[in-house]
mmJSON file of the N, C-alpha and C atoms, coordinates in Angstrom:
{"data_MODEL":{"atom_site":{
"group_PDB":["ATOM","ATOM","ATOM","ATOM","ATOM","ATOM","ATOM","ATOM","ATOM","ATOM","ATOM","ATOM","ATOM","ATOM","ATOM","ATOM","ATOM","ATOM","ATOM","ATOM","ATOM","ATOM","ATOM","ATOM","ATOM","ATOM","ATOM","ATOM","ATOM","ATOM","ATOM","ATOM","ATOM","ATOM","ATOM","ATOM","ATOM","ATOM","ATOM","ATOM","ATOM","ATOM","ATOM","ATOM","ATOM","ATOM","ATOM","ATOM","ATOM","ATOM","ATOM","ATOM","ATOM","ATOM","ATOM","ATOM","ATOM","ATOM","ATOM","ATOM","ATOM","ATOM","ATOM","ATOM","ATOM","ATOM","ATOM","ATOM","ATOM","ATOM","ATOM","ATOM","ATOM","ATOM","ATOM","ATOM","ATOM","ATOM","ATOM","ATOM","ATOM","ATOM","ATOM","ATOM","ATOM","ATOM","ATOM","ATOM","ATOM","ATOM","ATOM","ATOM","ATOM","ATOM","ATOM","ATOM","ATOM","ATOM","ATOM","ATOM","ATOM","ATOM","ATOM","ATOM","ATOM","ATOM","ATOM","ATOM","ATOM","ATOM","ATOM","ATOM","ATOM","ATOM","ATOM","ATOM","ATOM","ATOM","ATOM","ATOM","ATOM","ATOM","ATOM","ATOM","ATOM","ATOM","ATOM","ATOM","ATOM","ATOM","ATOM","ATOM","ATOM","ATOM","ATOM","ATOM","ATOM","ATOM","ATOM","ATOM","ATOM","ATOM","ATOM","ATOM","ATOM","ATOM","ATOM","ATOM","ATOM","ATOM","ATOM","ATOM","ATOM","ATOM","ATOM","ATOM","ATOM","ATOM","ATOM","ATOM","ATOM","ATOM","ATOM","ATOM","ATOM","ATOM","ATOM","ATOM","ATOM","ATOM","ATOM","ATOM","ATOM","ATOM","ATOM","ATOM","ATOM","ATOM","ATOM","ATOM","ATOM","ATOM","ATOM","ATOM","ATOM","ATOM","ATOM","ATOM","ATOM","ATOM","ATOM","ATOM","ATOM","ATOM","ATOM","ATOM","ATOM","ATOM","ATOM","ATOM","ATOM","ATOM","ATOM","ATOM","ATOM","ATOM","ATOM","ATOM","ATOM","ATOM","ATOM","ATOM","ATOM","ATOM","ATOM","ATOM","ATOM","ATOM","ATOM","ATOM","ATOM","ATOM"],
"id":[1,2,3,4,5,6,7,8,9,10,11,12,13,14,15,16,17,18,19,20,21,22,23,24,25,26,27,28,29,30,31,32,33,34,35,36,37,38,39,40,41,42,43,44,45,46,47,48,49,50,51,52,53,54,55,56,57,58,59,60,61,62,63,64,65,66,67,68,69,70,71,72,73,74,75,76,77,78,79,80,81,82,83,84,85,86,87,88,89,90,91,92,93,94,95,96,97,98,99,100,101,102,103,104,105,106,107,108,109,110,111,112,113,114,115,116,117,118,119,120,121,122,123,124,125,126,127,128,129,130,131,132,133,134,135,136,137,138,139,140,141,142,143,144,145,146,147,148,149,150,151,152,153,154,155,156,157,158,159,160,161,162,163,164,165,166,167,168,169,170,171,172,173,174,175,176,177,178,179,180,181,182,183,184,185,186,187,188,189,190,191,192,193,194,195,196,197,198,199,200,201,202,203,204,205,206,207,208,209,210,211,212,213,214,215,216,217,218,219,220,221,222],
"type_symbol":["N","C","C","N","C","C","N","C","C","N","C","C","N","C","C","N","C","C","N","C","C","N","C","C","N","C","C","N","C","C","N","C","C","N","C","C","N","C","C","N","C","C","N","C","C","N","C","C","N","C","C","N","C","C","N","C","C","N","C","C","N","C","C","N","C","C","N","C","C","N","C","C","N","C","C","N","C","C","N","C","C","N","C","C","N","C","C","N","C","C","N","C","C","N","C","C","N","C","C","N","C","C","N","C","C","N","C","C","N","C","C","N","C","C","N","C","C","N","C","C","N","C","C","N","C","C","N","C","C","N","C","C","N","C","C","N","C","C","N","C","C","N","C","C","N","C","C","N","C","C","N","C","C","N","C","C","N","C","C","N","C","C","N","C","C","N","C","C","N","C","C","N","C","C","N","C","C","N","C","C","N","C","C","N","C","C","N","C","C","N","C","C","N","C","C","N","C","C","N","C","C","N","C","C","N","C","C","N","C","C","N","C","C","N","C","C","N","C","C","N","C","C"],
"label_atom_id":["N","CA","C","N","CA","C","N","CA","C","N","CA","C","N","CA","C","N","CA","C","N","CA","C","N","CA","C","N","CA","C","N","CA","C","N","CA","C","N","CA","C","N","CA","C","N","CA","C","N","CA","C","N","CA","C","N","CA","C","N","CA","C","N","CA","C","N","CA","C","N","CA","C","N","CA","C","N","CA","C","N","CA","C","N","CA","C","N","CA","C","N","CA","C","N","CA","C","N","CA","C","N","CA","C","N","CA","C","N","CA","C","N","CA","C","N","CA","C","N","CA","C","N","CA","C","N","CA","C","N","CA","C","N","CA","C","N","CA","C","N","CA","C","N","CA","C","N","CA","C","N","CA","C","N","CA","C","N","CA","C","N","CA","C","N","CA","C","N","CA","C","N","CA","C","N","CA","C","N","CA","C","N","CA","C","N","CA","C","N","CA","C","N","CA","C","N","CA","C","N","CA","C","N","CA","C","N","CA","C","N","CA","C","N","CA","C","N","CA","C","N","CA","C","N","CA","C","N","CA","C","N","CA","C","N","CA","C","N","CA","C","N","CA","C","N","CA","C","N","CA","C","N","CA","C","N","CA","C"],
"label_alt_id":[null,null,null,null,null,null,null,null,null,null,null,null,null,null,null,null,null,null,null,null,null,null,null,null,null,null,null,null,null,null,null,null,null,null,null,null,null,null,null,null,null,null,null,null,null,null,null,null,null,null,null,null,null,null,null,null,null,null,null,null,null,null,null,null,null,null,null,null,null,null,null,null,null,null,null,null,null,null,null,null,null,null,null,null,null,null,null,null,null,null,null,null,null,null,null,null,null,null,null,null,null,null,null,null,null,null,null,null,null,null,null,null,null,null,null,null,null,null,null,null,null,null,null,null,null,null,null,null,null,null,null,null,null,null,null,null,null,null,null,null,null,null,null,null,null,null,null,null,null,null,null,null,null,null,null,null,null,null,null,null,null,null,null,null,null,null,null,null,null,null,null,null,null,null,null,null,null,null,null,null,null,null,null,null,null,null,null,null,null,null,null,null,null,null,null,null,null,null,null,null,null,null,null,null,null,null,null,null,null,null,null,null,null,null,null,null,null,null,null,null,null,null],
"label_comp_id":["MET","MET","MET","ASN","ASN","ASN","LYS","LYS","LYS","LYS","LYS","LYS","GLN","GLN","GLN","PRO","PRO","PRO","ILE","ILE","ILE","ASN","ASN","ASN","SER","SER","SER","ASN","ASN","ASN","GLN","GLN","GLN","LEU","LEU","LEU","SER","SER","SER","PHE","PHE","PHE","SER","SER","SER","ILE","ILE","ILE","GLY","GLY","GLY","ARG","ARG","ARG","PRO","PRO","PRO","LEU","LEU","LEU","THR","THR","THR","VAL","VAL","VAL","LEU","LEU","LEU","LEU","LEU","LEU","GLU","GLU","GLU","GLU","GLU","GLU","VAL","VAL","VAL","GLN","GLN","GLN","ASN","ASN","ASN","SER","SER","SER","ASN","ASN","ASN","SER","SER","SER","ASP","ASP","ASP","ARG","ARG","ARG","ASN","ASN","ASN","LEU","LEU","LEU","LYS","LYS","LYS","GLN","GLN","GLN","ALA","ALA","ALA","ALA","ALA","ALA","GLU","GLU","GLU","GLN","GLN","GLN","ILE","ILE","ILE","LEU","LEU","LEU","GLU","GLU","GLU","ALA","ALA","ALA","LEU","LEU","LEU","GLN","GLN","GLN","THR","THR","THR","PHE","PHE","PHE","GLU","GLU","GLU","THR","THR","THR","ALA","ALA","ALA","ASN","ASN","ASN","ASN","ASN","ASN","PRO","PRO","PRO","GLY","GLY","GLY","VAL","VAL","VAL","SER","SER","SER","LYS","LYS","LYS","SER","SER","SER","ALA","ALA","ALA","ARG","ARG","ARG","THR","THR","THR","SER","SER","SER","GLN","GLN","GLN","ALA","ALA","ALA","ILE","ILE","ILE","TYR","TYR","TYR","LYS","LYS","LYS","ILE","ILE","ILE","PHE","PHE","PHE","THR","THR","THR","LYS","LYS","LYS"],
"label_asym_id":["A","A","A","A","A","A","A","A","A","A","A","A","A","A","A","A","A","A","A","A","A","A","A","A","A","A","A","A","A","A","A","A","A","A","A","A","A","A","A","A","A","A","A","A","A","A","A","A","A","A","A","A","A","A","A","A","A","A","A","A","A","A","A","A","A","A","A","A","A","A","A","A","A","A","A","A","A","A","A","A","A","A","A","A","A","A","A","A","A","A","A","A","A","A","A","A","A","A","A","A","A","A","A","A","A","A","A","A","A","A","A","A","A","A","A","A","A","A","A","A","A","A","A","A","A","A","A","A","A","A","A","A","A","A","A","A","A","A","A","A","A","A","A","A","A","A","A","A","A","A","A","A","A","A","A","A","A","A","A","A","A","A","A","A","A","A","A","A","A","A","A","A","A","A","A","A","A","A","A","A","A","A","A","A","A","A","A","A","A","A","A","A","A","A","A","A","A","A","A","A","A","A","A","A","A","A","A","A","A","A","A","A","A","A","A","A","A","A","A","A","A","A"],
"label_entity_id":["1","1","1","1","1","1","1","1","1","1","1","1","1","1","1","1","1","1","1","1","1","1","1","1","1","1","1","1","1","1","1","1","1","1","1","1","1","1","1","1","1","1","1","1","1","1","1","1","1","1","1","1","1","1","1","1","1","1","1","1","1","1","1","1","1","1","1","1","1","1","1","1","1","1","1","1","1","1","1","1","1","1","1","1","1","1","1","1","1","1","1","1","1","1","1","1","1","1","1","1","1","1","1","1","1","1","1","1","1","1","1","1","1","1","1","1","1","1","1","1","1","1","1","1","1","1","1","1","1","1","1","1","1","1","1","1","1","1","1","1","1","1","1","1","1","1","1","1","1","1","1","1","1","1","1","1","1","1","1","1","1","1","1","1","1","1","1","1","1","1","1","1","1","1","1","1","1","1","1","1","1","1","1","1","1","1","1","1","1","1","1","1","1","1","1","1","1","1","1","1","1","1","1","1","1","1","1","1","1","1","1","1","1","1","1","1","1","1","1","1","1","1"],
"label_seq_id":[1,1,1,2,2,2,3,3,3,4,4,4,5,5,5,6,6,6,7,7,7,8,8,8,9,9,9,10,10,10,11,11,11,12,12,12,13,13,13,14,14,14,15,15,15,16,16,16,17,17,17,18,18,18,19,19,19,20,20,20,21,21,21,22,22,22,23,23,23,24,24,24,25,25,25,26,26,26,27,27,27,28,28,28,29,29,29,30,30,30,31,31,31,32,32,32,33,33,33,34,34,34,35,35,35,36,36,36,37,37,37,38,38,38,39,39,39,40,40,40,41,41,41,42,42,42,43,43,43,44,44,44,45,45,45,46,46,46,47,47,47,48,48,48,49,49,49,50,50,50,51,51,51,52,52,52,53,53,53,54,54,54,55,55,55,56,56,56,57,57,57,58,58,58,59,59,59,60,60,60,61,61,61,62,62,62,63,63,63,64,64,64,65,65,65,66,66,66,67,67,67,68,68,68,69,69,69,70,70,70,71,71,71,72,72,72,73,73,73,74,74,74],
"pdbx_PDB_ins_code":[null,null,null,null,null,null,null,null,null,null,null,null,null,null,null,null,null,null,null,null,null,null,null,null,null,null,null,null,null,null,null,null,null,null,null,null,null,null,null,null,null,null,null,null,null,null,null,null,null,null,null,null,null,null,null,null,null,null,null,null,null,null,null,null,null,null,null,null,null,null,null,null,null,null,null,null,null,null,null,null,null,null,null,null,null,null,null,null,null,null,null,null,null,null,null,null,null,null,null,null,null,null,null,null,null,null,null,null,null,null,null,null,null,null,null,null,null,null,null,null,null,null,null,null,null,null,null,null,null,null,null,null,null,null,null,null,null,null,null,null,null,null,null,null,null,null,null,null,null,null,null,null,null,null,null,null,null,null,null,null,null,null,null,null,null,null,null,null,null,null,null,null,null,null,null,null,null,null,null,null,null,null,null,null,null,null,null,null,null,null,null,null,null,null,null,null,null,null,null,null,null,null,null,null,null,null,null,null,null,null,null,null,null,null,null,null,null,null,null,null,null,null],
"Cartn_x":[-9.501,-9.698,-10.248,-11.178,-11.729,-10.965,-10.419,-9.75,-10.692,-10.808,-11.614,-10.759,-11.329,-10.611,-10.934,-9.96,-10.238,-11.255,-12.019,-13.024,-12.325,-12.675,-12.116,-13.15,-12.908,-13.884,-14.121,-13.141,-13.343,-14.371,-14.294,-15.271,-16.661,-16.763,-18.068,-18.692,-17.912,-18.48,-18.829,-18.076,-18.38,-19.705,-20.053,-21.259,-22.526,-22.403,-23.584,-24.276,-25.569,-26.363,-26.431,-25.727,-25.783,-26.938,-27.575,-28.698,-28.247,-29.101,-28.785,-28.529,-29.275,-29.074,-27.663,-27.148,-25.799,-24.771,-24.931,-23.989,-24.024,-25.217,-25.343,-24.728,-24.921,-24.321,-22.8,-22.268,-20.821,-20.292,-21.044,-20.64,-20.594,-21.605,-21.651,-20.469,-20.106,-19.077,-17.649,-17.467,-16.103,-15.678,-16.574,-16.231,-15.981,-15.012,-14.696,-15.404,-16.064,-16.777,-18.089,-18.18,-19.354,-20.637,-20.547,-21.723,-22.216,-21.282,-21.652,-22.278,-21.733,-22.306,-23.727,-23.932,-25.251,-26.244,-25.808,-26.678,-27.066,-26.102,-26.38,-27.394,-27.26,-28.206,-29.612,-29.713,-31.028,-31.664,-30.856,-31.387,-31.855,-31.09,-31.499,-32.835,-32.998,-34.26,-35.413,-35.174,-36.214,-36.567,-35.561,-35.826,-36.656,-36.344,-37.123,-38.569,-38.767,-40.132,-40.878,-40.213,-40.846,-41.159,-40.252,-40.496,-41.7,-41.815,-42.967,-44.243,-44.19,-45.378,-45.758,-44.801,-45.057,-45.593,-45.647,-46.178,-47.628,-48.017,-49.375,-50.47,-50.209,-51.221,-51.454,-50.632,-50.753,-51.714,-52.726,-53.719,-53.129,-53.273,-52.784,-53.541,-53.525,-54.202,-53.407,-54.049,-53.372,-52.231,-52.441,-51.416,-50.185,-50.416,-49.316,-48.573,-49.307,-48.69,-47.815,-48.307,-47.555,-46.28,-46.362,-45.189,-44.138,-44.574,-43.642,-42.988,-43.768,-43.229,-42.136,-42.393,-41.403,-40.123,-40.26,-39.081,-38.231,-38.869,-38.118,-37.524,-38.068,-37.593,-36.667,-36.377,-35.46,-34.092],
"Cartn_y":[-34.056,-35.471,-36.035,-36.97,-37.602,-38.875,-38.971,-40.189,-40.911,-42.201,-42.989,-43.308,-43.031,-43.327,-44.757,-45.456,-46.823,-46.818,-47.864,-47.992,-48.319,-47.581,-47.815,-48.603,-49.895,-50.745,-50.307,-49.68,-49.178,-48.062,-47.175,-46.086,-46.644,-47.625,-48.196,-48.875,-49.674,-50.362,-49.377,-48.288,-47.273,-46.579,-46.49,-45.782,-46.605,-47.903,-48.759,-48.519,-48.296,-48.117,-46.683,-45.776,-44.363,-43.703,-42.742,-42.048,-41.375,-41.457,-40.875,-39.381,-38.691,-37.247,-36.922,-37.72,-37.508,-37.714,-38.775,-39.047,-37.947,-37.475,-36.42,-35.111,-34.806,-33.595,-33.69,-34.886,-35.079,-34.887,-35.369,-35.177,-33.688,-32.963,-31.524,-30.802,-31.196,-30.489,-30.917,-32.117,-32.616,-32.892,-32.768,-33.103,-31.846,-31.903,-30.727,-30.752,-31.857,-31.964,-31.19,-30.113,-29.235,-29.984,-30.852,-31.605,-32.562,-33.196,-34.125,-33.374,-32.215,-31.389,-30.96,-30.572,-30.135,-31.291,-32.473,-33.651,-33.994,-33.917,-34.197,-33.195,-31.936,-30.909,-31.199,-31.62,-31.931,-33.136,-34.137,-35.315,-34.937,-34.086,-33.62,-32.881,-32.042,-31.314,-32.289,-33.319,-34.32,-35.069,-35.42,-36.1,-35.224,-33.93,-33.01,-32.944,-32.965,-32.953,-34.217,-35.373,-36.625,-36.627,-36.1,-36.037,-35.154,-34.027,-33.14,-33.848,-34.529,-35.242,-36.392,-36.907,-38.047,-37.63,-36.337,-35.871,-36.31,-36.683,-37.172,-36.158,-34.879,-33.877,-33.599,-34.187,-33.939,-34.942,-34.429,-35.289,-35.928,-37.258,-37.972,-39.285,-39.816,-41.081,-42.231,-43.376,-44.564,-44.979,-44.808,-45.156,-44.258,-42.983,-42.044,-42.388,-42.675,-43.053,-44.29,-45.258,-46.483,-46.2,-45.336,-44.991,-44.276,-43.355,-42.645,-43.604,-44.534,-45.531,-46.358,-46.771,-47.569,-46.783,-45.506,-44.669,-44.596,-44.426,-44.3,-45.613,-46.74,-48.019,-48.753,-48.191,-48.857,-48.276],
"Cartn_z":[-34.257,-34.352,-33.044,-33.175,-31.98,-31.682,-30.509,-30.067,-29.12,-29.305,-28.379,-27.162,-26.009,-24.779,-24.363,-23.803,-23.358,-22.222,-22.173,-21.113,-19.804,-18.783,-17.46,-16.663,-16.458,-15.774,-14.338,-13.692,-12.332,-12.312,-13.3,-13.373,-13.64,-14.548,-14.87,-13.659,-12.943,-11.788,-10.68,-10.573,-9.57,-9.886,-11.163,-11.579,-11.378,-11.376,-11.264,-9.932,-9.983,-8.779,-8.288,-8.925,-8.521,-9.248,-8.635,-9.286,-10.578,-11.585,-12.885,-12.786,-11.943,-11.814,-11.32,-10.405,-9.878,-10.989,-11.764,-12.844,-13.905,-14.244,-15.246,-14.759,-13.485,-12.927,-12.939,-12.683,-12.733,-14.149,-15.135,-16.529,-16.848,-16.41,-16.665,-16.016,-14.824,-14.064,-14.393,-14.902,-15.05,-16.482,-17.436,-18.809,-19.618,-20.506,-21.323,-22.678,-23.019,-24.297,-24.216,-24.981,-24.934,-25.322,-26.335,-26.774,-25.696,-25.016,-23.943,-22.774,-22.438,-21.375,-21.728,-22.982,-23.423,-23.399,-23.808,-23.772,-22.335,-21.417,-20.007,-19.465,-19.858,-19.414,-19.933,-21.172,-21.753,-21.068,-20.744,-20.044,-18.643,-17.957,-16.622,-16.691,-17.706,-17.876,-18.111,-18.912,-19.169,-17.883,-17.084,-15.81,-14.874,-14.841,-14.002,-14.483,-15.79,-16.341,-15.928,-16.027,-15.611,-14.123,-13.31,-11.871,-11.567,-12.253,-12.074,-12.487,-13.637,-14.127,-13.213,-12.469,-11.586,-10.216,-9.928,-8.641,-8.469,-7.261,-7.012,-7.385,-7.272,-7.543,-9.015,-9.886,-11.323,-11.928,-12.619,-13.253,-14.508,-14.624,-15.805,-15.959,-17.164,-17.419,-16.815,-16.689,-16.16,-17.092,-18.373,-19.351,-19.199,-18.988,-18.781,-17.493,-16.442,-15.17,-15.329,-16.072,-16.297,-17.1,-18.094,-18.903,-18.056,-17.223,-16.348,-15.369,-14.824,-13.91,-14.6,-15.842,-16.577,-16.814,-17.104,-17.331,-16.064,-14.921,-13.671,-13.186,-13.612,-13.095,-14.058,-15.17,-16.13,-16.045],
"occupancy":[1.0,1.0,1.0,1.0,1.0,1.0,1.0,1.0,1.0,1.0,1.0,1.0,1.0,1.0,1.0,1.0,1.0,1.0,1.0,1.0,1.0,1.0,1.0,1.0,1.0,1.0,1.0,1.0,1.0,1.0,1.0,1.0,1.0,1.0,1.0,1.0,1.0,1.0,1.0,1.0,1.0,1.0,1.0,1.0,1.0,1.0,1.0,1.0,1.0,1.0,1.0,1.0,1.0,1.0,1.0,1.0,1.0,1.0,1.0,1.0,1.0,1.0,1.0,1.0,1.0,1.0,1.0,1.0,1.0,1.0,1.0,1.0,1.0,1.0,1.0,1.0,1.0,1.0,1.0,1.0,1.0,1.0,1.0,1.0,1.0,1.0,1.0,1.0,1.0,1.0,1.0,1.0,1.0,1.0,1.0,1.0,1.0,1.0,1.0,1.0,1.0,1.0,1.0,1.0,1.0,1.0,1.0,1.0,1.0,1.0,1.0,1.0,1.0,1.0,1.0,1.0,1.0,1.0,1.0,1.0,1.0,1.0,1.0,1.0,1.0,1.0,1.0,1.0,1.0,1.0,1.0,1.0,1.0,1.0,1.0,1.0,1.0,1.0,1.0,1.0,1.0,1.0,1.0,1.0,1.0,1.0,1.0,1.0,1.0,1.0,1.0,1.0,1.0,1.0,1.0,1.0,1.0,1.0,1.0,1.0,1.0,1.0,1.0,1.0,1.0,1.0,1.0,1.0,1.0,1.0,1.0,1.0,1.0,1.0,1.0,1.0,1.0,1.0,1.0,1.0,1.0,1.0,1.0,1.0,1.0,1.0,1.0,1.0,1.0,1.0,1.0,1.0,1.0,1.0,1.0,1.0,1.0,1.0,1.0,1.0,1.0,1.0,1.0,1.0,1.0,1.0,1.0,1.0,1.0,1.0,1.0,1.0,1.0,1.0,1.0,1.0,1.0,1.0,1.0,1.0,1.0,1.0],
"B_iso_or_equiv":[0.0,0.0,0.0,0.0,0.0,0.0,0.0,0.0,0.0,0.0,0.0,0.0,0.0,0.0,0.0,0.0,0.0,0.0,0.0,0.0,0.0,0.0,0.0,0.0,0.0,0.0,0.0,0.0,0.0,0.0,0.0,0.0,0.0,0.0,0.0,0.0,0.0,0.0,0.0,0.0,0.0,0.0,0.0,0.0,0.0,0.0,0.0,0.0,0.0,0.0,0.0,0.0,0.0,0.0,0.0,0.0,0.0,0.0,0.0,0.0,0.0,0.0,0.0,0.0,0.0,0.0,0.0,0.0,0.0,0.0,0.0,0.0,0.0,0.0,0.0,0.0,0.0,0.0,0.0,0.0,0.0,0.0,0.0,0.0,0.0,0.0,0.0,0.0,0.0,0.0,0.0,0.0,0.0,0.0,0.0,0.0,0.0,0.0,0.0,0.0,0.0,0.0,0.0,0.0,0.0,0.0,0.0,0.0,0.0,0.0,0.0,0.0,0.0,0.0,0.0,0.0,0.0,0.0,0.0,0.0,0.0,0.0,0.0,0.0,0.0,0.0,0.0,0.0,0.0,0.0,0.0,0.0,0.0,0.0,0.0,0.0,0.0,0.0,0.0,0.0,0.0,0.0,0.0,0.0,0.0,0.0,0.0,0.0,0.0,0.0,0.0,0.0,0.0,0.0,0.0,0.0,0.0,0.0,0.0,0.0,0.0,0.0,0.0,0.0,0.0,0.0,0.0,0.0,0.0,0.0,0.0,0.0,0.0,0.0,0.0,0.0,0.0,0.0,0.0,0.0,0.0,0.0,0.0,0.0,0.0,0.0,0.0,0.0,0.0,0.0,0.0,0.0,0.0,0.0,0.0,0.0,0.0,0.0,0.0,0.0,0.0,0.0,0.0,0.0,0.0,0.0,0.0,0.0,0.0,0.0,0.0,0.0,0.0,0.0,0.0,0.0,0.0,0.0,0.0,0.0,0.0,0.0],
"pdbx_formal_charge":[null,null,null,null,null,null,null,null,null,null,null,null,null,null,null,null,null,null,null,null,null,null,null,null,null,null,null,null,null,null,null,null,null,null,null,null,null,null,null,null,null,null,null,null,null,null,null,null,null,null,null,null,null,null,null,null,null,null,null,null,null,null,null,null,null,null,null,null,null,null,null,null,null,null,null,null,null,null,null,null,null,null,null,null,null,null,null,null,null,null,null,null,null,null,null,null,null,null,null,null,null,null,null,null,null,null,null,null,null,null,null,null,null,null,null,null,null,null,null,null,null,null,null,null,null,null,null,null,null,null,null,null,null,null,null,null,null,null,null,null,null,null,null,null,null,null,null,null,null,null,null,null,null,null,null,null,null,null,null,null,null,null,null,null,null,null,null,null,null,null,null,null,null,null,null,null,null,null,null,null,null,null,null,null,null,null,null,null,null,null,null,null,null,null,null,null,null,null,null,null,null,null,null,null,null,null,null,null,null,null,null,null,null,null,null,null,null,null,null,null,null,null],
"auth_seq_id":[1,1,1,2,2,2,3,3,3,4,4,4,5,5,5,6,6,6,7,7,7,8,8,8,9,9,9,10,10,10,11,11,11,12,12,12,13,13,13,14,14,14,15,15,15,16,16,16,17,17,17,18,18,18,19,19,19,20,20,20,21,21,21,22,22,22,23,23,23,24,24,24,25,25,25,26,26,26,27,27,27,28,28,28,29,29,29,30,30,30,31,31,31,32,32,32,33,33,33,34,34,34,35,35,35,36,36,36,37,37,37,38,38,38,39,39,39,40,40,40,41,41,41,42,42,42,43,43,43,44,44,44,45,45,45,46,46,46,47,47,47,48,48,48,49,49,49,50,50,50,51,51,51,52,52,52,53,53,53,54,54,54,55,55,55,56,56,56,57,57,57,58,58,58,59,59,59,60,60,60,61,61,61,62,62,62,63,63,63,64,64,64,65,65,65,66,66,66,67,67,67,68,68,68,69,69,69,70,70,70,71,71,71,72,72,72,73,73,73,74,74,74],
"auth_comp_id":["MET","MET","MET","ASN","ASN","ASN","LYS","LYS","LYS","LYS","LYS","LYS","GLN","GLN","GLN","PRO","PRO","PRO","ILE","ILE","ILE","ASN","ASN","ASN","SER","SER","SER","ASN","ASN","ASN","GLN","GLN","GLN","LEU","LEU","LEU","SER","SER","SER","PHE","PHE","PHE","SER","SER","SER","ILE","ILE","ILE","GLY","GLY","GLY","ARG","ARG","ARG","PRO","PRO","PRO","LEU","LEU","LEU","THR","THR","THR","VAL","VAL","VAL","LEU","LEU","LEU","LEU","LEU","LEU","GLU","GLU","GLU","GLU","GLU","GLU","VAL","VAL","VAL","GLN","GLN","GLN","ASN","ASN","ASN","SER","SER","SER","ASN","ASN","ASN","SER","SER","SER","ASP","ASP","ASP","ARG","ARG","ARG","ASN","ASN","ASN","LEU","LEU","LEU","LYS","LYS","LYS","GLN","GLN","GLN","ALA","ALA","ALA","ALA","ALA","ALA","GLU","GLU","GLU","GLN","GLN","GLN","ILE","ILE","ILE","LEU","LEU","LEU","GLU","GLU","GLU","ALA","ALA","ALA","LEU","LEU","LEU","GLN","GLN","GLN","THR","THR","THR","PHE","PHE","PHE","GLU","GLU","GLU","THR","THR","THR","ALA","ALA","ALA","ASN","ASN","ASN","ASN","ASN","ASN","PRO","PRO","PRO","GLY","GLY","GLY","VAL","VAL","VAL","SER","SER","SER","LYS","LYS","LYS","SER","SER","SER","ALA","ALA","ALA","ARG","ARG","ARG","THR","THR","THR","SER","SER","SER","GLN","GLN","GLN","ALA","ALA","ALA","ILE","ILE","ILE","TYR","TYR","TYR","LYS","LYS","LYS","ILE","ILE","ILE","PHE","PHE","PHE","THR","THR","THR","LYS","LYS","LYS"],
"auth_asym_id":["A","A","A","A","A","A","A","A","A","A","A","A","A","A","A","A","A","A","A","A","A","A","A","A","A","A","A","A","A","A","A","A","A","A","A","A","A","A","A","A","A","A","A","A","A","A","A","A","A","A","A","A","A","A","A","A","A","A","A","A","A","A","A","A","A","A","A","A","A","A","A","A","A","A","A","A","A","A","A","A","A","A","A","A","A","A","A","A","A","A","A","A","A","A","A","A","A","A","A","A","A","A","A","A","A","A","A","A","A","A","A","A","A","A","A","A","A","A","A","A","A","A","A","A","A","A","A","A","A","A","A","A","A","A","A","A","A","A","A","A","A","A","A","A","A","A","A","A","A","A","A","A","A","A","A","A","A","A","A","A","A","A","A","A","A","A","A","A","A","A","A","A","A","A","A","A","A","A","A","A","A","A","A","A","A","A","A","A","A","A","A","A","A","A","A","A","A","A","A","A","A","A","A","A","A","A","A","A","A","A","A","A","A","A","A","A","A","A","A","A","A","A"],
"auth_atom_id":["N","CA","C","N","CA","C","N","CA","C","N","CA","C","N","CA","C","N","CA","C","N","CA","C","N","CA","C","N","CA","C","N","CA","C","N","CA","C","N","CA","C","N","CA","C","N","CA","C","N","CA","C","N","CA","C","N","CA","C","N","CA","C","N","CA","C","N","CA","C","N","CA","C","N","CA","C","N","CA","C","N","CA","C","N","CA","C","N","CA","C","N","CA","C","N","CA","C","N","CA","C","N","CA","C","N","CA","C","N","CA","C","N","CA","C","N","CA","C","N","CA","C","N","CA","C","N","CA","C","N","CA","C","N","CA","C","N","CA","C","N","CA","C","N","CA","C","N","CA","C","N","CA","C","N","CA","C","N","CA","C","N","CA","C","N","CA","C","N","CA","C","N","CA","C","N","CA","C","N","CA","C","N","CA","C","N","CA","C","N","CA","C","N","CA","C","N","CA","C","N","CA","C","N","CA","C","N","CA","C","N","CA","C","N","CA","C","N","CA","C","N","CA","C","N","CA","C","N","CA","C","N","CA","C","N","CA","C","N","CA","C","N","CA","C","N","CA","C","N","CA","C","N","CA","C","N","CA","C"],
"pdbx_PDB_model_num":[1,1,1,1,1,1,1,1,1,1,1,1,1,1,1,1,1,1,1,1,1,1,1,1,1,1,1,1,1,1,1,1,1,1,1,1,1,1,1,1,1,1,1,1,1,1,1,1,1,1,1,1,1,1,1,1,1,1,1,1,1,1,1,1,1,1,1,1,1,1,1,1,1,1,1,1,1,1,1,1,1,1,1,1,1,1,1,1,1,1,1,1,1,1,1,1,1,1,1,1,1,1,1,1,1,1,1,1,1,1,1,1,1,1,1,1,1,1,1,1,1,1,1,1,1,1,1,1,1,1,1,1,1,1,1,1,1,1,1,1,1,1,1,1,1,1,1,1,1,1,1,1,1,1,1,1,1,1,1,1,1,1,1,1,1,1,1,1,1,1,1,1,1,1,1,1,1,1,1,1,1,1,1,1,1,1,1,1,1,1,1,1,1,1,1,1,1,1,1,1,1,1,1,1,1,1,1,1,1,1,1,1,1,1,1,1,1,1,1,1,1,1]
}}}
């Protein structure tokens, strides 16, 4: 059975402003939910792909550059 855990406002406020990669790595290292760990790993892989695509030496259209910029700034 899945029990919903109460929201801890201290944890939420502590997370605000921290890099997403740090939060995802913490989820991977400290959570026992296998599905959540796997999701965090997939998001980390996607972030690494975006970072690679955002490198100055990578050829891309202006539209692609703009989309990557929006992803990193939201």
